[in-house]
N, C-alpha and C positions, 0 to 999 in steps of 0.2 A: 885480559882477565883469564888467568889459567887456574885450573882445578888442582890444588896441591893441599891435601888434607893434613899432611904433617906440619906444614907451615902454620896452620890454624892454631896448633897447640904449642908453638915454639915460644910464645910469650904469654904472660898474664894479661888477660883482656880487661878492659874497662866495662864493656857491654857486649853481651852475646844476644843477638836478635834471632829468635827462632820463628821461622815462617817467612817465605819469600813471595808473598802476595803483595798487593799494593800498599798495605799498611806496614808490613815488615820492610819493604824496599824503601819507602819514604822515611821511615824511622832510621834505617841504616844510613841513608844519605844525610839526614839532618844531624845525627850524632857524630858522624865522621866530619862534617863541615864544622861542628862545634869543637873539634879537637880531641874527641874520645878515640881510644883504640878499640875498634869495633869489628865484630865478625857477624855475618848473616849466613844462616844455613836454612835449607829446606829439605824435607825428607824425600821430596820428588823434585820436579823441575820448578824453576821460578815461574810464578803466575800459572800454576798448573791446576788450580782449583777454582774457588769462588770468584777470584778477581778476573778470571777469564770469562765469567758469565756477565755479560754487560750488553746494554743497548748501544754502547759506544758513545753515549752522550755525556759530556762533561757539563753538568747543569750549573746555572748561575743562581738557582734558588727561587725562580718565579713562583713555583707551586707553594713555597713556604709563606707566601703572603696570606694564604687562607688560614694560617696559624698565627699571623701577625708576628712571626718570628724573624725579626730583622737581624738579630745576632747570627742566626743560622745562615741567613742569606749572605752576610758578609764573609763568614767562614768559607762558603762555597765559592764566592767570587774571588777571594784572594788565593785560595788553594788552586782553583782552576787556572788563574793567571800564572802561578808557579809552574804548573804542568805545561802550559803553553810556552813558557820561556825555555824549560828544560828540553822539551821534545817538540820544537816548533815544526819539524818536518812531518810529524805524525798527526797533526791536528789541522782543522779548518773550520771557519764559521759555518753554522748550520741554521738555515731559516726554518722555523717551526710554525705551523698553521693550525688553528683550531676554529671550527665553525661557531658562530654566535647566533643564538636563537632567542626570540622574545625580548622582554625588557627587564628580566630579573637578574639573578646571579650569572646566567648564561648569556646576558645581553651585552650590547655594544658599549653603553656608558660605564658599566662596572669594569669591563675589560680595558677601556681607555684609561681609567684611573689606575688600574693594576699595572698597565704597561708604563705609565708615567712614573709610578713609584719604583718599579723595577729598574728603570733607567737612572732614576735619581739615586737610589741606593747603590747602584753599580756605577757610580760616576767615574771611578778609576779603573774600570774593567779593561781598558786598553793601554794602561800605563806601561811604557817601555816595550810594547809589542810592535813588531814590524807592521807596516801599513796593511799588508796582505792578510793579517790575522785580526784586524780590528773588527769588533763586534758592533754592528749598527744598532740604532735605536729601534724599539718596537713601534708598530703602527697598525692601524685598522685598514683593511682592504674591502672592496665592494663585494656584494653578493656575486656579481659576474666573475670577478677574479677568483673568488672561492670555488665556483663551479668549474672554472678552467683547471684548477689544480686538483679538485676532488669531483670529477664528473659523476653525474647521476646520483648526487647526494640528495637525501631527503630535503625538500625545499619548504615544507610547511613551517612557517614562522622563522625561516632562515633570514637573518638580517644582513650579515656581513661575516668577516672572519678576522681574527686577531693574528698578527704575525710578530713573533719575537725571535731572538737569535740566541742559540746556545752554541756549543762547540762539539764537532764530531771528532772523536778519536779514531782515526782510521785503523789503527792497530793498538788496542789497549794492552796487549801482552808485551809489545815492545816498549810501551810507555813505562811499564813496570821494570822491564829489563834496563831501560835507560837510567832509572834511579839506581839500580844495582851497579851498573857500570860506572856511574858518576860517584857512587860511594867508594868504590875501589879506587877511582881516580883521586879521591881525597884521603886515601890511606887505609881504608877498610879492607878486609878480606872477605871472600864469599865462596860458598861451595853449594852446589845442588846435590841431590841424592845423598844427603847426610842427615841421619835421623838421630835426634836426642832421645836416648833410651833410659837415662837415669840421671837424677840430680840429688846431690847431698851437700851438706855444709861441711867443709873441711876444718881441721884444727887451725889452719892458717886464716880462717874467717873468709875464705873464698868459696864460691860455689864450684864444686867439681862435677862437671857435666860429661857423662859418658855418651859418646856419639858413635854411631855405626855408619861406616862407609858402605852404602848399599850396593855399590858396584864391585868392590873388592871383598866385602864382608869382613873387613878388619875394623876393630874398635880403637878409638882414640879417646884421650882425656883432655878436655878443655877446662881451664881455670879462669874464672871471671868474677869481677866485683858485683856486677848487676846483670840481670837477665830481663829481657823484654820478650814476653810470650805473645807473639803475633801470629799464632798458628790457626787463625780462623775457626772453623767449626770443630777443630781439635783442641781449642784452647783450654777446655775444662779437663782434658785428660793429661795435660802436660806434666803436672806435678804429682799426679796420682794421690792427692790428699783431699779429704773432704773440706768444703768451704761452708762453714756455718753461716757466714754473713752474706753468702751469695746463693740465691735460689737456682735450682737446676734450670739451665737455659733451654728454652723451646726453640725449634728451628722450622723455618718454612723453606720448601723447595721453590726456587724462583726459576721460571722457564721463559726463555725467549727463543723464537723460531726464526729461521732464515728461509725466505721464499725465493725461488728462481724467478718469480714474477716481479717485475718492477711495477708496483701498483701505483705509486704516485711519483711524478718526476720532480726532482730538485728539492722538494720540501719534506721535512718530517711532519707528519700529520697526526694530530691528537683527536681521537674519536672516543665517545663515551661507550663503555661496555653496557651489556644488557641487564646485568644483575645489580640490585641495590647494594650500595656500599656506604658505610658510615665510618668516617675517620674520627675516632673518639677525641682526638686532640684538636681538630680543626674548629676554629671559631666561625669560619664561613664554610658551611657544608654544601658540597656540590651534589651529594647523593649517589653518585656513581663513580667507579674507577675509570681513569683514562687509559686507553691503549694507544701506544705510539707505533706508527708505521715509519720506519727510518730508512731512507735510501742509502745504500752502502755498497760500494764496489760493483754496481750493476745489479745488486740483489735488493731485497727489502727485509729488514729485520723488524719483527713485530713482538711486542710484549708490553707488560709482563704479566704472566699468570702465576698464581701461588697456590700451594697446597701444603698443609702441615706434614712434617716429616719427622720420623723418629729413628730412621735408619742410621747406622754407622756411616760417617762421611766417606770411609774407604769403600763402602759398598753402594754408593749412590748410583741409582739407575733411573732413567726416564722410560716409562712404559709407553707403548704405542697408544694406549687409551688416553693418556694425558695429552699427547700431541694431537690426536684426533679431536678431543674435546676443544682444544685451542683452535684448531682449524674450523670447527663448527661455530665457535664464538666469533671468530673473525668474519666468517660469512654472514652471521647474524648482524654484526656491527656494520658491515659494509658489503651488502649482497653483490654489487658489481665485481668484487674481487674474484668471485667464483673460484675460490681456492680449493685445491684438492690435496689429499695427503701426499700424493706423488710430487707435488710442487715444493714440498719441504725438503731442502737440501742439507740443512744442518740445524742444530739446536745448541743453545748454551744453557747450562743448568748449574745452579749452585745453591748453597744453604745460607740463608740470612737469619739473623736472630729475630724472633718474634716475641710478643709478650701477651700476657692475659689469657683468657679462655677463648676458644674458638666459638664465636656466636654468629649464627645465621650465615655461615660460610665467610664471614668477614675476618680475614687474617689481618691482625694489627702488627705491623713490623715495628721494631725498635726505631726510634726517630733519630737518635744521635749516637755516633761512635763515642766510646768512652774507654778509659783505662782505669784500673784499680790496683791498689797494693794488696799484697798478701800479708795479713797481720800476724800470721803464725811466726813464732820466734825464729824458726829455721829458714823462713822464706820472706823475710821482711824487706829484702832488696830484689824482689821479683815483681815485675809489673806485667799484668795481663791486659791485653787489648781486646775489646769487643768491637770489631769493625762493622759498620753498617753501610756507609756510602763510599764508593770508589773516589768520587770527586773530592771529598773533604779529608782524605788521608793525610795530605801535607799539613793540615791544621793540627791534627792529633799528634803528628810527629813533632811539630813545633812545641806543643804543650808538654810532651814528654821530655824534650830537651830542657825546657824551663824547669821542670820538676827535678831532673837529674842534676842540674847546675846548683840547685839549692842543697841537694844531698851530698854531692861530690863534684866540685868544679873540676873541669879537665886540667890535667897537669901538663899535657903536651900541647904545644902550639904547632899544629900541622900545617904545612904549606901545601897548596894544591900541587900535585905532581903534574909533570908534563903529560898531556893527553897523548896516548899512543896514536890517536887518529890525526894528529896535527903534522902530517908529513908535508915537507916542502915539495914543490913541483907543480906542473901544470898538466891538464888533460890534453893529450895530443888530439889531432883531428879524428883519428880512428877511434880513440877512446871516448871522445865527447859524445858519440852516439849512445853510449851506455850511461853517461853521467846522470841524465835526468832520472832514468829508472832507478839507479842505485841511490842517488841522493833522496829520492822520495821515500825509499825504504829505510835508509840508514843515516841520512843527514851527512854530517862531516865524516862519519865512519866509512863512508864510501871511499875515501882516500886510502884507507887500509886495504880495502878490497882491491883497489887499483894496484897496490904493491904485489898482492898475490897474483893478479892478472899478468903483470909484467914479468913475474918469475916463472910463468908457465912455459913449458916447452911444446905443449900440444897445440896445433893450429886450431883444433876444434875446441872453442872456449865454452860451449854450452853443455850442460847436462840435459836440458830440454828447452829449446828455443821458444816453443809455444807457451810454456809455463814461465818464460823469462827467468830461468834459473841458471846461473853461471857456475862453472866448476870453482872459480875463484871465490864465489860467495860461500860455498860449502866449506872450502878450505879455511876461509876466514872464520866462519861460524864455529868450526871445530877447534881451531887454534886459539881464538880470542873471545869467544862467547860461551864456552863451557858446554857445547853440545855433546851429549853422550849417547843419545838415542835418536832413531829416525823420527819419532814423534816430537822431539824437541824442535826439529827443523820444520816439520809439516804444520805444527800447531802454534808454536811460540816464538819462532825466529823469523819466519818468512810469511806466515799466513796462508801458505799454499792450501791448507785444508780447513780453514776456518769459515769458509762460505759454502763449500761443496766438496764432495768426496773426490780426491784426485784419481785419475785413471790408474789402474794397476801397473800399466807399462811405465808410467812416471815413477811410481814407487819402486819398481824393479830397478830402473836406471839409477835412482837416487841411492837406494840401499846398496847396490853394487859399488857405486863410487865411494860411499862412506865405508863400506866393508874393507876396501883396499887400504884405507887410512887407519881404521880402527881394528883391523885384524879379525873381521867377522867371517865365520864359515857360512856355508849355504843354509844350514839349519838356523843359525842366528839371524841371518838376513830375512828368512821367511818368518821367523818369530817377530821381528821388528815390523814387518809389513802387516802381519795379522793383528798386532797390537794397534796399529793405526786404523785399520779397517773396522776393528771392533768398536771404535769410538762412534761409528755411524749407525750402529744398531740402535733402534729398530728401523732405520731408514734403508733405502736401497741404493747400493753403490754402483758406480760404473764398472763394467767388466772389461771394457776395451783396453 
């Protein structure tokens, strides 16, 4: 996957997808699979905004039982299974535990029924998945087992605990990238750091979209029959026209924090928050919002906290006060955590669509991802996507393909291109020591990195052995995965910086190596490092 902006405008497109988050990426993949000539662009890097804000859980929809929304559960289950097929090296089953108290809605019998229904509704959850990714049935465990997993838990009225299984996406950013890479493999084109700056209807009945290459500052013109606006919290600004039929969207800032403390071993634990919360749509009301403590890469991710936001998404910032409030809430929920502000190593923040008025601090998020047509005469072939859930993005992509086929069936029958990762050859004895590490990160794309490794003349293969980062990896990422900036590698290709701040000496070594390939001078390298370190404000980074 190479970045060539001129090639984007070489042909008339069937579909231009604007936005490279999880919704844009899955749409690009599905329309390319359907035979449409498609292009996906993002004004920054792929998965650089809200889609990077996640608790890393691909939900099967157990929580939707309180709404008795079976349809939504099925959407989650089938979409999750697609993600597991596409990026099997990036996912793993995740046991989840929730303490059960008393005999009411929080009790053992109600949860037994819920677990039974969850497994029944998800009867095909393991269809065609490898055995190692099979999702077991839910069950109830004893009070003793509950306290082994959640020590020093409040025991008054504690009866037992429910255990169910969801899926942990170890690297959600690479899941998005996998969709982009696969869409290119099926004939689509893609480019990051390309911003759509203007749209107008041409005399040829095509949309003429002016795009700016933000790296070269050159403008290009794309011509397309359809546009899918999947630009997340920017979706209302895309056409720069008023929408009488659509109310102004309200947004909630969603915050998840990463703690260096491994609070619970092996299980994602769901505990009730302190504040009252009323889900307006729930038929079975719990009364409080659940917070999840998710074990991830030796850290604990905790979330989610919400507050209403009216800031421009380009200016989104998380203040120290919001993180401190969340630390205080976590300690109130589970005092044995004894969490301190200094324990927070990273945070994920993004904007999600909310609805209604803010009442009693109860933020009501939109429940379902949707897409809608623009009825204006000049924009009748533009679809705008309002994405809500990471997990269900493949379902919305499928719905959009169904809609497009009714409007304009694909005229091309595209055959899947040969994957560039399908190199022949075997790992040698010396190389096999690296195989597990690379396949865990990149799956079959590890074979491409092997080719770069074999082409190296330098005996020192590491940029940093402690960080498990190879020179061949970085060469591959720049050549084949459209890496343009240091932050692309740190946050969205390797995950080096998505749990904790990398040491400056690692950033220096990495930026020096990239600089030789991309022609950066010392000032540019320092600018790239500072951009990465700014992402950790207001946290404290390592200086070693």
